[in-house]
TORKE-278208 format. One record per residue (C-alpha): residue in three letters; y, z, x. Coordinates in pm, 1 decimal. Layout:
<zanus>
  res        py        pz        px
  ALA         Y         Z         X
...
</zanus>
This chain:
<zanus>
  res        py        pz        px
  MET     291.6    2710.5    2691.2
  ASP     473.2    2384.1    2777.7
  ARG     453.5    2264.1    2446.4
  LYS     656.1    1891.0    2369.7
  VAL     618.5    1623.5    2116.4
  ILE     439.7    1357.1    2172.3
  ILE     499.4    1024.9    2146.3
  ALA     281.4     764.1    2183.6
  GLY     155.1     415.3    2106.0
  ALA    -171.9     375.9    1885.5
  GLY    -217.0       2.7    1989.1
  ILE    -251.1    -285.7    1728.9
  GLY    -591.5    -444.4    1569.5
  ASP    -924.5    -271.7    1724.4
  LYS    -895.6     105.0    1721.6
  GLU   -1041.6      93.0    2070.5
  ASN    -744.4     -62.8    2148.4
  LEU    -631.0     326.7    2241.9
  THR    -515.5     475.3    2599.4
  LEU    -757.3     819.4    2722.7
  LYS    -381.7     972.0    2730.2
  VAL    -310.9     868.2    2429.1
  GLN    -688.0     969.0    2224.9
  ARG    -655.2    1265.8    2460.1
  ALA    -329.1    1395.5    2283.6
  LEU    -506.8    1337.9    1963.6
  LYS    -747.8    1586.0    2049.6
  GLU    -467.4    1830.3    2108.8
  ALA    -216.9    1780.7    1855.0
  ASP    -217.4    2024.5    1542.7
  THR      83.1    1775.7    1325.3
  ILE      25.3    1403.9    1342.1
  ILE     374.2    1163.3    1167.9
  TYR     157.6     849.1    1156.2
  ASP     278.0     475.5    1127.2
  ARG     170.8     195.3     930.8
  LEU     151.5     -76.5    1144.1
  LEU    -194.3     130.8    1319.7
  ASN    -530.2      80.4    1230.6
  GLN    -556.0     356.5    1001.6
  ARG    -933.8     416.2    1130.6
  ILE    -797.6     582.0    1472.2
  LEU    -735.0     876.6    1223.8
  ASP   -1112.0     899.1    1086.4
  ASP   -1172.3    1191.1    1341.3
  TYR    -876.5    1389.9    1291.9
  ARG    -887.2    1415.5     908.7
  ASP    -858.5    1777.2     977.0
  LYS    -516.0    1786.6    1085.1
  GLU    -200.9    1824.3     937.6
  LEU    -135.9    1416.8     898.8
  ILE     184.8    1336.4     734.7
  TYR     270.3     909.0     642.3
  ALA     558.0     794.7     774.3
  GLY     508.3     386.5     718.9
  LYS     779.7     178.2     650.2
  LYS     759.4    -175.0     512.4
  LYS    1067.5    -397.8     404.8
  ASP    1237.2    -257.9     148.4
  LYS    1006.7      30.8      86.7
  HIS    1021.0     340.7     348.5
  THR     851.5     633.1     285.3
  LEU    1045.6     823.1     480.5
  SER    1376.8     697.6     629.4
  GLN    1413.0     736.0    1030.0
  ASP    1643.9    1049.7    1025.8
  GLU    1377.3    1176.8     781.4
  ILE    1134.4    1155.2    1053.8
  ASN    1394.5    1265.2    1341.1
  LYS    1402.4    1580.4    1118.8
  LEU    1070.5    1639.8    1071.9
  MET     968.8    1616.3    1390.2
  VAL    1183.2    1877.4    1514.0
  GLU    1079.5    2065.8    1213.1
  LYS     718.0    2075.5    1251.6
  TYR     783.0    2166.6    1658.1
  LYS    1018.4    2497.8    1505.8
  GLN     690.6    2570.3    1316.0
  GLY     478.0    2577.9    1634.2
  LYS     300.5    2332.4    1627.8
  ARG     170.1    2091.7    1883.2
  VAL     348.2    1750.6    1683.5
  LEU     234.8    1389.1    1800.2
  ARG     442.6    1095.8    1664.1
  LEU     197.8     804.8    1618.7
  LYS     332.7     481.8    1604.6
  GLY     179.2     105.9    1634.4
  GLY     168.6     -68.6    1907.7
  ASP     334.0      65.3    2216.0
  PRO     657.1     334.6    2130.3
  TYR     974.3     143.7    2318.3
  THR     901.4    -199.3    2229.7
  PHE    1089.1    -264.7    1899.5
  ALA     928.4      87.3    1770.7
  ARG    1249.4     280.1    1803.5
  GLY    1040.3     510.1    1942.8
  SER    1341.5     598.6    2226.8
  GLU    1569.8     678.8    1952.9
  GLU    1362.1     901.8    1859.5
  ALA    1313.9    1071.0    2217.2
  LEU    1667.8    1049.2    2205.4
  TYR    1758.3    1310.7    1890.6
  LEU    1450.8    1513.8    2023.5
  ARG    1652.6    1541.5    2366.6
  GLU    1991.8    1578.3    2138.0
  ASN    1768.6    1876.6    1985.9
  GLY    1694.1    2019.5    2331.2
  ILE    1330.8    1942.4    2262.5
  GLY    1094.6    1833.4    2550.0
  PHE     902.4    1530.2    2446.4
  GLU     655.8    1265.7    2645.5
  VAL     595.8     900.1    2567.1
  TYR     270.8     719.1    2596.3
  PRO     227.1     385.3    2642.8
  GLY      51.1     127.4    2385.9
  LEU     -85.4    -191.9    2397.8
  SER     205.4    -361.8    2171.4
  ALA     136.9    -651.1    1955.2
  GLY     241.2    -937.1    2196.9
  SER     -12.7    -826.2    2424.1
  VAL    -299.1    -774.0    2145.8
  ALA    -233.3   -1043.2    1912.7
  LEU    -160.0   -1337.1    2132.3
  ASN    -461.3   -1224.3    2327.6
  ALA    -654.3   -1211.5    1982.1
  GLY    -512.0   -1513.1    1883.2
  GLY    -661.3   -1681.1    2242.3
  ILE    -273.7   -1711.3    2351.3
  PRO    -190.8   -1652.2    2711.4
  GLN     114.5   -1498.2    2807.1
  THR     165.0   -1708.6    3085.1
  HIS     -47.2   -1914.5    3277.0
  ARG     -15.1   -2121.6    3553.9
  ASN     230.7   -2459.7    3542.1
  LEU     303.2   -2358.0    3190.6
  ALA     453.0   -2088.1    3136.2
  GLU     577.2   -1845.2    3382.4
  SER     741.9   -1596.2    3218.4
  VAL     687.1   -1384.3    2835.8
  THR    1068.9   -1311.7    2660.6
  TYR    1049.4   -1047.3    2355.2
  ILE    1270.5   -1110.7    2104.1
  THR    1339.4    -940.8    1823.5
  GLY    1395.4   -1179.4    1535.9
  HIS    1476.3    -939.9    1235.5
  ARG    1864.8    -901.2    1301.5
  GLN    2080.2    -722.6    1105.6
  GLU    2255.4    -820.9     777.0
  GLY    2565.2   -1039.6     880.6
  PHE    2462.0   -1117.8    1231.8
  LYS    2602.5   -1397.5    1338.6
  ASP    2469.4   -1480.6    1718.7
  SER    2243.1   -1786.4    1741.5
  PHE    1883.2   -1830.4    1898.3
  LYS    1959.1   -2114.0    2108.3
  VAL    2058.0   -1947.3    2460.0
  TYR    1643.9   -1844.4    2414.2
  ALA    1594.7   -2278.0    2381.4
  LYS    1718.7   -2216.3    2775.4
  LEU    1412.4   -1968.4    2888.9
  HIS    1097.6   -2152.4    3042.8
  GLY     860.2   -1922.4    2957.1
  THR     694.9   -1852.5    2646.6
  LEU     855.4   -1693.0    2303.7
  VAL     774.8   -1408.2    2098.0
  PHE    1007.0   -1344.4    1791.3
  TYR     913.6    -957.6    1650.1
  MET     980.7    -923.4    1288.1
  GLY    1085.2   -1266.3    1254.3
  LEU     921.6   -1428.0     936.2
  SER    1218.8   -1393.9     704.9
  ASN    1416.1   -1550.0     973.9
  ILE    1207.3   -1856.1    1050.6
  GLU    1409.6   -2173.4     972.5
  LYS    1727.1   -2052.0    1165.1
  ILE    1488.7   -1935.4    1488.6
  VAL    1306.4   -2310.3    1433.5
  ASN    1706.4   -2473.1    1418.6
  ASP    1833.6   -2274.7    1636.0
  LEU    1597.8   -2374.6    1953.0
  LEU    1641.9   -2736.5    1869.7
  GLU    1995.9   -2746.1    1892.9
  GLY    1924.5   -2534.7    2194.6
  GLY    1732.0   -2861.6    2367.4
  LEU    1391.2   -2775.2    2276.2
  LYS    1206.7   -3054.4    2202.4
  ALA    1063.5   -3126.0    1863.9
  ASP     688.5   -3146.7    1986.4
  THR     763.4   -2796.7    2153.4
  PRO     408.4   -2583.7    1994.8
  ILE     536.2   -2327.7    1806.9
  GLY     233.5   -2091.3    1630.9
  ILE     239.6   -1789.5    1367.0
  ILE     -15.4   -1457.2    1397.1
  SER     -83.1   -1261.3    1093.7
  ASN    -278.4    -912.6    1128.0
  GLY    -323.3   -1023.1    1496.1
  GLY    -554.5    -846.0    1639.5
  TYR    -757.5    -738.1    1331.8
  ASN   -1085.7    -925.8    1208.1
  ASN    -860.9   -1104.8     901.2
  GLN    -594.5   -1240.1    1140.8
  LYS    -476.5   -1557.5    1107.0
  VAL    -321.0   -1832.0    1377.4
  PHE    -110.3   -2083.4    1281.6
  ILE     -13.0   -2421.6    1540.5
  SER     248.9   -2622.9    1464.7
  SER     540.4   -2767.1    1665.6
  LEU     890.5   -2711.0    1587.7
  GLY     992.8   -3033.3    1390.5
  LYS     724.4   -2959.0    1138.0
  VAL     632.5   -2643.8    1138.2
  LEU     836.4   -2574.2     849.7
  ARG     691.8   -2879.1     646.3
  GLU     337.6   -2718.5     691.8
  MET     378.5   -2472.3     657.5
  GLU     476.9   -2467.1     329.4
  GLY     162.7   -2300.8     103.6
  GLU      51.2   -2141.5     356.8
  GLU      52.9   -1774.7     301.4
  PHE     137.8   -1542.8     580.5
  PHE      92.5   -1124.0     587.2
  SER     313.7    -885.6     785.7
  PRO     311.7    -823.7    1027.7
  SER     363.8   -1164.1    1189.0
  LEU     457.5   -1291.4    1549.2
  ILE     595.4   -1651.8    1654.5
  VAL     530.2   -1785.9    1945.6
  VAL     677.0   -2100.3    2119.1
  GLY     566.1   -2234.2    2459.4
  GLU     316.9   -2461.9    2605.0
  VAL      46.2   -2194.4    2636.6
  LEU     -25.5   -2264.5    2268.8
  ASP    -173.8   -2568.4    2367.2
  LEU    -463.8   -2336.0    2539.8
  ALA    -549.7   -2180.3    2229.7
  PRO    -843.7   -2383.0    2103.6
  SER   -1012.7   -2347.5    2419.7
  LEU    -953.5   -1911.8    2466.7
  ASN    -952.8   -1821.1    2091.7
  TYR   -1308.9   -1617.7    2154.8
  PHE   -1192.6   -1350.2    1905.8
  GLU   -1270.3   -1555.8    1563.9
  ASP   -1647.9   -1671.3    1759.5
  ARG   -1799.1   -1381.6    1723.7
  ILE   -2018.8   -1407.0    1470.0
  PHE   -1928.6   -1193.6    1178.3
  TYR   -1559.8   -1314.4    1217.2
  LYS   -1408.6   -1275.9     900.5
  LYS   -1674.8   -1235.5     697.2
  ASN   -1674.9    -886.6     351.4
  VAL   -1955.6    -713.4     469.7
  LEU   -2060.1    -428.2     252.6
  VAL   -2166.5    -127.0     359.7
  THR   -2303.3     145.9      89.1
  ARG   -2382.4     460.3     314.4
  SER   -2154.3     745.7     273.0
  PHE   -1843.1     755.9     477.0
  GLU   -1938.2     965.4     739.6
  GLU   -2276.1     831.9     818.1
  SER   -2103.3     419.0     789.9
  LEU   -1865.0     529.1    1094.9
  LEU   -2175.1     431.6    1364.7
  LEU   -2246.4     109.2    1199.9
  SER   -1893.0      25.3    1050.1
  ASP   -1765.5      -3.4    1461.3
  LYS   -2023.3    -222.2    1557.5
  LEU   -1991.8    -445.9    1322.2
  THR   -1619.0    -451.4    1335.5
  ARG   -1671.3    -495.2    1704.6
  LEU   -1878.6    -810.3    1588.6
  GLY   -1560.6    -959.8    1405.8
  ALA   -1683.9    -783.1    1052.4
  ASN   -1428.1    -669.6     777.5
  VAL   -1637.1    -402.9     654.5
  ILE   -1599.4    -259.7     281.2
  ASN   -1671.6      77.7     316.6
  ALA   -1796.4     136.1     -42.0
  PRO   -2007.6     487.8     -79.7
  THR   -2191.6     498.3    -348.9
  PHE   -2292.2     858.6    -366.6
  ARG   -2137.8    1218.3    -245.5
  ILE   -2389.3    1507.1    -121.8
  LYS   -2326.8    1795.1    -314.5
  PHE   -2519.6    2102.2     -88.7
  LYS   -2688.9    2353.1    -328.7
  ASN   -2956.2    2682.3    -249.3
  LEU   -2784.5    2729.6      66.1
  ASP   -2891.2    3135.3      11.1
  LEU   -3237.9    3021.5     -52.0
  LEU   -3269.1    2753.9     218.6
  GLU   -3134.7    3050.2     462.3
  LYS   -3338.0    3258.0     267.8
  ASP   -3635.1    3079.8     417.8
  ILE   -3552.7    3001.4     742.3
  ASP   -3525.7    3423.7     754.5
  ASN   -3943.4    3449.2     700.7
  PHE   -3978.6    3098.5     850.7
  ALA   -4371.0    3129.1     884.6
  TYR   -4529.8    2728.9     901.5
  ASP   -4760.8    2462.7    1028.6
  TYR   -4575.5    2150.9     899.9
  LEU   -4240.3    2114.3     864.2
  ILE   -4103.8    1777.4     663.3
  PHE   -3767.5    1613.0     672.5
  THR   -3700.7    1308.3     407.5
  SER   -3299.1    1204.8     506.9
  VAL   -3026.0    1263.1     769.5
  ASN   -2895.0    1540.0     560.9
  SER   -3155.0    1765.2     494.1
  VAL   -3231.5    1814.8     857.3
  ARG   -2806.8    1855.4     940.0
  MET   -2774.7    2092.1     636.7
  PHE   -3136.8    2257.8     756.4
  PHE   -3022.5    2324.5    1097.1
  LYS   -2673.0    2427.1    1085.3
  THR   -2816.7    2704.3     840.5
  LEU   -3071.0    2753.2    1130.2
  LEU   -2842.3    2808.5    1412.4
  LYS   -2554.9    3007.2    1236.7
  LYS   -2843.5    3277.1    1296.6
  TYR   -3124.9    3149.7    1530.5
  ASP   -3184.6    2915.0    1772.7
  ILE   -3449.6    2687.6    1842.0
  ARG   -3758.3    2914.2    1858.9
  LYS   -3763.6    3047.6    1547.3
  LEU   -3927.0    2754.5    1387.6
  GLY   -4216.9    2845.5    1677.3
  GLN   -4536.2    2593.5    1736.4
  VAL   -4421.3    2392.4    1351.9
  LYS   -4557.7    2036.6    1402.5
  ILE   -4218.7    1803.1    1244.4
  ALA   -4256.3    1511.2    1035.9
  SER   -4008.1    1286.2     915.2
  VAL   -3914.7     942.3     698.3
  GLY   -3772.6     717.8     896.5
  VAL   -3650.0     625.0    1257.5
  ARG   -3256.9     725.9    1194.4
  CYS   -3436.9    1064.1    1058.2
  LYS   -3665.5    1139.1    1365.2
  GLU   -3285.1    1067.0    1591.5
  VAL   -3139.6    1316.0    1430.3
  ILE   -3368.9    1580.7    1477.9
  GLU   -3464.7    1486.9    1804.8
  SER   -3103.0    1539.3    1855.7
  TYR   -3157.4    1917.7    1806.2
  ASN   -3404.9    1864.9    2124.7
  LEU   -3676.9    1907.9    1919.9
  LYS   -4001.0    1629.7    1959.6
  VAL   -4070.6    1460.5    1608.7
  ASP   -4439.4    1481.8    1581.2
  TYR   -4532.9    1256.1    1306.8
  TYR   -4272.5     954.3    1138.8
  SER   -4329.3     667.5     986.0
  ARG   -4094.2     359.9    1128.4
  GLU   -4099.5     127.0     798.5
  GLY   -3885.0     450.7     629.6
  VAL   -4173.9     523.3     363.4
  ALA   -4210.4     870.7     266.7
  GLU   -4609.7     714.1     140.8
  LYS   -4649.1     568.5     516.5
  LEU   -4574.7     907.3     621.8
  TYR   -4749.6    1134.3     418.0
  GLU   -5025.2     926.6     431.8
  LYS   -5128.0     995.8     770.3
  LEU   -5008.5    1356.2     691.1
  PHE   -5273.2    1396.7     397.3
  SER   -5592.6    1289.9     694.1
  LEU   -5509.9    1560.9     902.8
  MET   -5315.4    1835.0     654.1
  LYS   -5604.7    2152.2     503.5
  LYS   -5552.8    2323.7     188.0
  ASP   -5445.0    2647.5     340.6
  ASP   -5157.3    2448.7     592.9
  ARG   -4835.6    2608.9     553.3
  VAL   -4588.1    2303.7     474.3
  TYR   -4216.0    2318.2     405.8
  LEU   -3967.6    2076.7     263.2
  ALA   -3631.0    2024.6     213.7
  HIS   -3502.2    1768.9      18.1
  SER   -3295.9    1622.3    -218.1
  ASN   -3282.1    1568.0    -620.1
  LEU   -3412.9    1225.0    -613.0
  THR   -3762.5    1324.1    -419.7
  ARG   -3986.3    1127.3    -619.1
  PRO   -4223.7    1360.9    -786.1
  TYR   -4544.5    1236.1    -730.1
  ILE   -4485.4    1292.5    -401.6
  ILE   -4407.5    1612.9    -428.1
  LYS   -4726.8    1690.8    -647.0
  ALA   -4874.0    1514.0    -415.4
  LEU   -4832.0    1781.4     -81.7
  GLU   -4935.6    2027.3    -328.1
  GLU   -5216.1    1944.4    -422.3
  ARG   -5328.3    1874.6     -59.6
  ALA   -5145.9    2190.3      99.3
  ASN   -4977.8    2503.1      37.3
  LEU   -4634.5    2423.2       1.5
  THR   -4313.0    2527.2      -3.0
  GLN   -4002.8    2246.0    -104.4
  ARG   -3639.0    2361.6    -180.0
  VAL   -3413.6    2086.6    -318.1
  ILE   -3100.7    2145.2    -104.9
  TYR   -2862.9    1857.1    -219.2
  ASP   -2741.4    1662.5    -502.2
  ASN   -2689.1    1284.2    -502.3
  GLU   -2460.3    1211.8    -697.9
  ILE   -2286.1     876.0    -770.1
  ILE   -1907.7     768.0    -685.9
  ARG   -1815.4     566.5    -966.5
  GLU   -1428.3     562.4    -806.8
  LYS   -1425.1     206.4    -744.4
  VAL   -1309.5     107.3    -346.3
  ALA   -1086.1    -207.6    -370.9
  TYR   -1137.2    -483.9    -154.5
  ASP   -1051.1    -857.2    -129.5
  GLY   -1207.5   -1137.8    -102.1
  PRO   -1585.4   -1235.6    -196.5
  ILE   -1928.4    -988.5     -80.6
  ASP   -2030.7   -1185.1     201.2
  ALA   -2310.6    -953.5     331.9
  ALA   -2409.2    -631.0     195.9
  LEU   -2618.6    -331.0     314.2
  PHE   -2819.2    -114.8     140.5
  MET   -3021.6     153.4     311.3
  SER   -3192.9     322.5     -20.5
  SER   -3268.8     300.3    -381.3
  SER   -2980.6     494.2    -492.1
  SER   -2723.4     283.5    -326.8
  VAL   -2867.6      -7.4    -493.5
  ASN   -2887.6     140.7    -835.2
  ASN   -2575.2     289.9    -780.1
  PHE   -2363.7      22.1    -634.1
  ILE   -2484.0    -254.1    -903.6
  GLU   -2344.5      51.8   -1205.9
  VAL   -2067.5     110.5   -1097.3
  TYR   -1972.4    -245.3    -962.1
  GLY   -2207.8    -484.7   -1162.8
  LYS   -2415.1    -734.2    -951.9
  ASP   -2196.2   -1035.1   -1030.3
  ALA   -2060.5    -832.2    -696.3
  LEU   -2282.5    -936.0    -483.8
  ALA   -2359.4   -1293.2    -666.8
  LYS   -2263.1   -1508.5    -303.5
  ALA   -2371.6   -1218.4    -105.1
  ASP   -2609.7   -1220.8     163.2
  ILE   -2864.9    -930.4      79.9
  PHE   -2986.1    -683.6     344.7
  SER   -3229.5    -401.6     340.8
  ILE   -3329.6    -180.8     545.3
  GLY   -3729.3     -82.1     391.8
  HIS   -3964.4    -147.5     173.8
  ILE   -3862.4      88.1    -110.7
  THR   -3496.3     -60.3     -92.9
  THR   -3627.7    -397.1    -106.7
  LYS   -3851.2    -339.0    -373.1
  THR   -3575.7    -193.0    -587.8
  LEU   -3341.3    -502.4    -533.1
  LYS   -3609.8    -702.2    -643.1
  ASP   -3622.4    -480.6    -949.4
  HIS   -3251.2    -595.2    -988.7
  GLY   -3363.4    -899.4    -947.3
  PHE   -3239.5   -1039.0    -583.8
  LYS   -3497.9   -1295.8    -422.6
  GLN   -3357.1   -1372.4     -79.3
  ILE   -3342.8   -1047.0      75.7
  HIS   -3281.7    -966.8     443.6
  GLN   -3542.1    -679.7     544.6
  ALA   -3543.0    -456.4     824.0
  ASP   -3821.6    -499.5    1052.4
  ILE   -3793.7     -89.5    1160.4
  ALA   -3622.2      87.3     878.3
  SER   -3304.4     206.1    1084.6
  SER   -2978.3      58.9    1070.3
  LYS   -2995.8     -83.0    1453.0
  SER   -3286.0    -301.4    1314.1
  LEU   -3060.3    -411.1    1024.0
  LEU   -2817.1    -519.8    1211.6
  GLU   -3078.6    -683.5    1445.7
  LYS   -3173.8    -906.2    1190.2
  MET   -2775.6    -936.7    1020.2
  GLU   -2696.8   -1092.3    1363.8
  GLU   -3020.9   -1311.5    1372.6
  TYR   -2985.1   -1459.8    1001.7
  TYR   -2624.1   -1624.7    1113.3
  GLU   -2749.2   -1681.5    1512.3
  ASN   -2961.3   -1911.2    1295.2
  GLU   -2707.2   -2036.5    1067.8
  LYS   -2461.6   -2075.6    1290.9
  ASN   -2769.6   -2290.7    1523.6
  LYS   -2787.1   -2498.2    1194.9
  LYS   -2393.4   -2631.4    1182.7
  PHE   -2445.8   -2823.6    1558.8
</zanus>
């Protein structure tokens, strides 16, 4: 096996700003040594691997560069497939070449995979082209951070006819500005500062060389920041598509479990939202030995699911020993569209389901069909309403099994700024969130509910303006949210 250390760039901004080559390296790696300046959600799908944080922040290094170099060698010698994952591009102000040289000196093979650099992504997201005919025929990347005692001037860059992009220069901006002016650039030359470029909390500040030091007083900038100088900044108001997205800079609360919220969170992020993932409960499975025995002796007329979690655990247990044929001619029923979709992912047809996500609607239909001697199997959670169990027992031969508990999560998730929109997928998520965070956390939030029961719970807590999905699914809920904010946007014009 031709095992090599891979040094790769994860890009900047959206986690989809990742090359297919780097994505493959992530899948194949045993050990991932990763940096601070990359989208940490890239690692969501790789939590089963050995993840080692090696991030550096000004005056605060988790590992020194020497320690990172030695760590790569150590893990390689342990027989691991090592991926050194860096933000942006490994060879653009990222010390990737130093790491590669160290591997070469130690006789270890390596490959370097490029990534989208901050200069590319941040300018793009700020509506700033790096080059533009008649405005900038070149772009120059410059490190704005110089070693202590460095005496050279930035004046030389004033002679270049193009776009200047300074990395890591915010703490040195006064010298950069004064040197460029002394070097011959005019005071009205545009200058911009981009903080968190390419992320949904980015800040683009534009001024001129003559005014920037005065105008930036009182402004808050974050690391990392880029400084951009050049006429292309004049195009930003026309080309900044990034900040036109419908949920841009809105803090959107998602209360689903982390695993269940991934797809929804990704969609919200693409639409510009800062997603606050605050799961309100964790799933604790139980009685799985009894579930396995139930499946061993499976002979039922109806199989009912009320949640995605019960679907997944039922089929995980089934498929450990059997294939789908074990279910025979059973009729399958589900509460809600999402539950139906997950069942259908096992190549099964759902015979009955409630589009509204309300169990009562489903049972009304089933009760009109069931006979007293029909055998019914229900795998469910500890939160299933008792009167539903009782109603099923009265109408059919019911076997019911609680296969998981919903346990409230009391650890709070930290977030910045008020919640602008909150998405609730169940009554339990409403109750748990309010118990842990309090109603005041939602004082400025637009409230979105997946269905009737969740809406009723929200109203019981005193919320009045609630936007409810037309169909009980996250897709429909997102569509309702888009429709609402699009209408709000149109009212302003």
